[in-house]
N, C-alpha and C positions, 0 to 999 in steps of 0.2 A: 903568744900569737899562734894561730892555727896554720899549719903548713898549706901553702898555696894561696892564702888570702891576698898577699901583697900583689901577686901577679894577676889576680882577678880584678882588683879594685884600686890598686895603687895605694891602699890604706894599710896600716900596720895592725888593723883590727877588723873584725867583721862589721859591716855597716851598722847593724843594730846596736852595737856597743857604743857607737858615737851618737847615732840618731835618737836613741831612746834613753838618753841620760835622765836620771831623776824620775823614772816612771814609777808611779805609786802602786805597784802590784808585786806580789811575790810569785815568781815564775817557777812553780814547783811541780806542775803536772804535765803530762804529755800534751794536753790540749794547749797549755800555755806556750809550748815550744812552737806551735804552728804560727803564732803571730811573729815570733822572732824570725822564723824561716821566711815568712811572707815579706817582711821588711828586707831581709838579705837578698832574696831572689829578685824582687823588683828593683832594689838599689843597684845590684850588679848589672842588670839590664840597662838601667838609666845611665850608669857610669860609662858603660860601653857605648851607649847611644851618643853621649856628648863628647866622647873621645874618638869617634869614628867619623871622619869627614864624608859628607855626601859629595859625590863627584858629579858626573854628567847626568846620571839618572837619579831619581828620588830614592828608589828602593836600594837597600843594602842587604848583604848577607854576612852574618858573623856568628861566632860561637862564643859561649860563655860556660863556665863551670862554677857551680855553687854548692858549698857544703850545706846540707840540711839534716835534720834529725830523723826524718821519715821519708826515705827515698821512694818507697812504694806509693805513698800518698801523693807525692809530687809527680810521679809518673802517671797516676790517674788524672791529675790536673793538667798534664801536658797539652792535650788537644785544645782545651778552652783557653789556656794561657797563650798558646801560639796564635789562636784567632784574635785574642785581645791585642797582643803586641803588633801583629800584622795590620789590624784595622787602624790602630792609633798611629803607628809610625810608618807603615808601608814596608817594613823590614821583615826579612826571614831570619829568625834567631834560633840556632840549634843550642839547646841547653843540656848540659851534662850535670846530673846530680850526684854528689859524693856524700858519703855518710860522715856526719860529725857527732861527737858526743853531746848528750843533752846537757843543758846549762841551767843551773838552778840559781836564780838571782833574786835578791830581796831589796826592798826599799827603792824602787824606781819611781820616777815622777813624784818624789816626796815634796817637791816645791809647790805642789798644787793642793789646795784645801779640798777635802772631800765635801761634796755637796749633792743636792738632789737634782743632778743634771739629767735632762731628757734626751739630749742630742749632742753630738760633736759636729761643729760647723767649721769648714775650711775657711781660713782667713788669709787672703793673699795680699791685702793692702789695696786691692782694686775696688772699683765702685760697686760691682755686683755683690761681692762678699760683704762689703760694708752695708749695702742695702739689705742683705740677708740678715745681718745682725738686728737691723731695725724690725724686720719681719719677725724674728724670734721674740724680741721684746714686746712688740705690739700684740703678738698672739700668745703671750705667756709661756714661751718655751725656754726654760732655763738651759743654757748651752755652755759647753766648753768650746773654746775656739783654738784651732790648731793651724799654725802656719809653718813655713819652711824658710829659714833665713837665706834670702837671695844674696848673691855676691855683689849685686849692684847696690852701692851704698845709699843712693837716693831712694830706691824702692824699699830697702830695709828700714830706712828712717821713717818713711810713710807708714810702713807696716806697724812699727812700734807706736806711732801716733794714733793710728786707727785702733790698735789693740787697747791702748790706754783710754781712748775716748769711749769705747764700747763698755769697758769695765766701769768707767765713771757713770755712764748712763744706766747700767744694770749691775748693781753691787753683787748680785748673786752669780754673775758670770765670772769665768776665769779663762786665762789665755796661756797657751804653751807654744812658743816658737822653737821648733826643732833646729838644732845647729846645722850649719852648712857642712857638707861632706868634704869640702876643700880639695877637690880634684880639678885638674886642669881641663878647661872646656875648649875643645877644638871645633865642635859643630854647634852653631848658635841656635838651630831650630829646636833642639831639646824636646822632641815630640813625646817622649815617654815621661816627661816631668810630672804630668798630672797623675800618672800611675803611682809614682813615688809618694806624692802628696796624699793620695787616697790610702796607701798602705800605712802611712804614719797616722792618719786620722783613725783608721781601723785599729791600730795598736792602742791609741789613746782610748777609743771607745771600749775595747776589750778590757783594758785595765780598770775602767770605771763601771764595767758591766752595763754599758749603754748599747742599745741595739740600733739606733738611727745615726747615720752619718749624712749630713747635708752638704752638698756642694752647690753653691748658688751661682747661677750663670743665666743671663737672659736667653730666651728661647731662640732668637734669631741666629746669633753666632753659634749656639749649641748645634744647630743643624748643619753648620759648615758648608754653606752653598759654594760650589766651585764654579766661578764665572771668569772667563778669560784667563784661565790658569791661575787666578788668584783665589786664595782660600785662607781660612784662619787655622784653627786647630780642632781636633776631635776630642778635646778634653772632656766636655760634658755632652757629647753626642749621645742620644738615647741608647745607641748600640754599645758605646763604651761602658755606660753605667750598667746595662743589662749583662754584658759579658763579665764585668767585674763582680757583679752579684752572683753570677753562676760560678765563678771561681771561688768565692767565699763559701758557697753552698757545698762544692766539692770538698773543700777543706774543713767542712763542718763547723764553720764559724757563724754564730748567730748574730750577724750584723747585716743591715740593709742600707745601701747607698741610694740617695735620691736627690733630684734637683727640683726644689719647690717652685722655681721660676721657669720651668720647662715650656710653658705655654704663655709666657708674658714677654712683652717688649721691654727693652732697657728703659725707654722713656717713661712708660707707665709705672715701672718699678720705682724709678727715681722720684716721679711726681708724687707718689704716696708718702714719701718721707716727711717726717715732721720738720718744722723750721729749724729746730736745733740740729738735726741730722744734716739738713741741706747746707747750713752754714759750715759744717765740718767736711763737706765734699772736697774742699781744697786739701785735705789731708790724704786723699786717696791717689792712687797711682795706676795709670792705664797703659802708658806708652810701651808697645811691644819692642820697638827698636832700642830703646834705652835698656829694657829688661835683658835683651840679648847682648848688651854691651857693644853694639855696633853703631851707636849714635851718641855723640857727646854734644850737648847743647845746654843753654842756660835753663831751659824749661823742658817739659815734655814736648815731643816733636810737633804734634798737631797735624801730621800728614800721613801717619800709618793707619791701617784699617781700624784698630781699636780706638785710636784718638778720634778719627772721623766719626765712628759710631757714637762715641761719647758726646761729641758736639751735636750730632743729629738729635740724640736722645734728650739732651738738656734744652736745646733751642726749640724743639717741637712743643714744649710746654712752657716756654718763656722762663726757663730756669738757668739760662747761661750765665747770669750775673753771679751765680754761686760757684762758677767753675774756676779752674786754675788758669794761669797764663800759659800760652803755647808759643813756641818759636814760630809757628805759622798760625796766627790768630784766626778767630772766627771770620772776620770780614775781609781776609786777604783774597784778592782775585788772583787767578793763575798768572796773569802778566806781572803781578807785583813781585813775584819770586825770581830772583836773578840766578840762583844756583840751579843749574839744569837738572841735576840729579834729584834735588828736592822738588823741583817743579814737576818732573815726571812722576815721582812717587805720589805727590799730592793729587795730580790728575788721575792716576791709576786707582788710588784708594777711593776718591770721590766717585769715579765712574763705576767702580765695583758696586756701590750702593745705588747709583742711578740705574744700572742694568738690573740689579736685584729688584728694584721697584717696578721696572718695566716688565720683568718676567712674572712678578706677582700680578700685575694689572692685566696682562694678556693671557694669564692662566697656564703659562709654561713652566712655572717655578718648580714643579715636581720633577722636571727633567734634570734639575740642578742639585737636588737634595736626595739623599739615599736613606729612606726610612721604611721600615717594615713592621707589620703587626707585632712580631715577637720582641721588638725592641721596647715595647711599651707595656705598662701595667694597666692601662685603661683602654677600653674599646673605642672611645670617641676621639682618639688622638688625631685623626685626620681632620675632623671638623674643627677641633680646638686649634690645631696648627694653622689651618686656613684663616680662622678669625684673627689669630695673632699676626700673621703675615700681612693681612689687609690693613691691620692697625699700623704696622710699620710703614706701609706704603703712604698712609696719611701723615705719619710723623715726618717722613722724608719730604713730602710736599711742603709742610709748614717750615721745615728747615730751609729748603731750597728757595722759598719765597723771600727769605731774609738774607741768605748767605750763598746765593748762586756764585760759583767761581768763574763763570764765563761772562 
């Protein structure tokens, strides 16, 4: 055990030693060490994130210390990493880098068969990453799928079902679910979780000499519209991906992260699925409240923002018969709910999307989303974003005509 690691992470080993079990590469060069350091740095920040309670204000300030093999390189990366963390989490994190000896490891990821993979795709067990697998198959993109074992048993079970289904549909595919860090979670928001997932996907890509990492998420939630103090996450916001790619460039890692669904609605993405994939939608997991372990019900809740968007997206194209059961079903009116907390959450989540539609229709939507030219790889991002948002407005209309809650 390296001195100081336990106090950093509550683990008796460096994070990469647990997270990168059975990685199929020999880590014998200086460049190889950068991936191990990336996983350790991001993991340490994530652990501190989930173990530091947010109080009255959203933003927090805390310090972390991380052993790395190249302190000077990580000092160069400090400005871009700080911007990334602050943008995603709202936190100010002071990082101290300490020198550790280089580690030469062999035979990692040996449980995966070497193949002609063109990309690593994140696999959460959710509907968007599930649809991303269909996109890969339909477009002839052989992919490795990488997920992180969530502590929520229901979500982990769905993640395994989705992984098995995808590998059955595409025998050339392979899946690697990274083990859970098994540290106590105090703060449920876990804003930096996506940064950890991307670090693990980059490690897998590096090990297999793959240059593309895909994180599939519909374009509407990727923009993280802030309405009535409600918002989702900045997991796949264009700036998150841009800043992460800048970090990889500073570290001289030849890997590019992208979101192929950046300009598409969830409804359109789902509607393109084959019937075989649509039937398997019931294997997927969306509920954010269950994921955070703050909700215990028989089914997915049906009233959080991700659940409501899932309902909107399926119902808009008459695909709701493929969906799972919810504790708050599609046809529930607000007055049907007796629990006041659930009733208020249901109303707040639905109203979030009602107001989003209104802001799209009246042209004020760009006051609620924060996008800039440097966040995009394409010059026509504004036009494509507008087209997508107008399509979502029409999707909400179709949903509301069937399932208005008032």
